[in-house]
N, C-alpha and C positions, 0 to 999 in steps of 0.2 A: 492954118496949120492944125493938123490932127493932134488931139490930146493923148498923152501917155495913158495906157490902161494896164493895170496890174492883172496878171493871169495867175489863177490858183487852180489846183486840181484836188479832187477828193483823194485822200489816202497818202498825200505827200505834202509836207510843210516844212519850211525852214524854222530853226529855233530863233534866229534873228529876225527883225522886222523887215524882211525883204520878200518879194513875191517869187513864185516859181519861175515866172518869166515876165517880160514887159513888152508891150506892143505900142508902136506909134505908126499909124497908117498901116501899110502892108508889111512893115518890118517887125519881126519877132526875135527877141534875144532872150535866151534862158539864163537863169542864174545857175550856179553849179548844182548838178543833179547827182545824187548818189544811188546806190543799189539797195537801199533799205526796203524791207518788206512793206507793201502797201498797207496803209492804215496803222502802222506802228513805226517806232524808231529803231526796231530790231534789224540788225545787219546779219544776214546769213553768213556763215563761215566760208561757204563754197563760192569760188569765183564765178562759176557758171550761173548760180542763182542770183548773185549780185548783178551780173550782166543782164540776165533775163528781166530782173526788176527795173534796171536802168532803162532798157529799151521800152518797157511798158510805161514808165514815167515820161519818156520822150514822146511817145505816141499820144498819151493822154494830154500832155501839155500843148502840143501843136494842135490837137483837136479842140481843146478848150479855148484856144485862140481863134478858132474858126477855120483852121487849115487841115492838112493831111501830111503824112510823112513825105509825100511828093514835093512839098513846099520847102523842105529842109535843104539848105545850100551847103552847110558845113557843120561838122561835129568835131570837137576837140576832146580827146580822151586823155585822162591821166591814170596811169596804172603803176602798181608796185613793181611788176615784172613785165615791161612791155615786150621784151624779146620772146617770152614764152606765152604771154597772154593774148597776143594778136589773133591767134587761131580761135580762141574762145569768142572774141569780138566778131570775127568773121562769120561764125555760125549764125548769130543773131542778125548781123549786118545783111547777109543775103536773104534772110527771111523778110526783113523790113524793106529792103531795096533789091528785089529780085532781078530787075532789068539792068544788065551791066552797062547799057548805054544811057542810063539815067540814074546815077548815084551821086550823092553829095560828096564834096571834098571831105577829107578826113586827115587828122593829124593825131598821133599818139605820143605822149610825153611821159616821163617818169613822175610818179606820185611820191612825194617825200613824206616822211612822218612814220610814226610807229603804231598808228591806230589800226583798227580792224578793217577799215575800208580798203579794198584792193583796187577799186576803180571808181572814177567819177567822170563827169563830162559837162560840157556846155555846148549849146548849138545856136545856130542862126537860121532863120527861115524867112522867106519872102512869100507872103500869103497872096494868093491869086484871087 
C-alpha cells in the first residue's frame, strides 16, 4: 500500500500542523484553502482577489502533488454570499476549466462566521 505524503506549496501554509493537501497513491485531498495573498497571511478585502488567490493556491497544490488542474474531480466552496458570489467563482472557473465537456463537479455552500474570509474551498483530485 502506498504511504501517505503531505503536500506543501510555497506562499501558503496553515497555522495548525496540517498540510495543504495529502496524497496516497493517485488520490489527492486538500485541506481547507483560503484566499490569502501568497506569501502572507493577509486576506484582501475584495471577493474577486480572494477568489483569484484561491484558484492560484488550488493550481499550485495540485501541481506540487504531481498533477494538473485536469486531475481535479470535485471542488467544494464555502462562501459568505453564495447567491451573489457564484458569478465571481464562474469567472475564474472557466479560466481554469475552459472545456465545458471536462470540468470537475462543484458544490457551493454558505460560509458561517464573522471573519474577513469571504470564500474557502477544498478539493479532490485523482492524479494520472
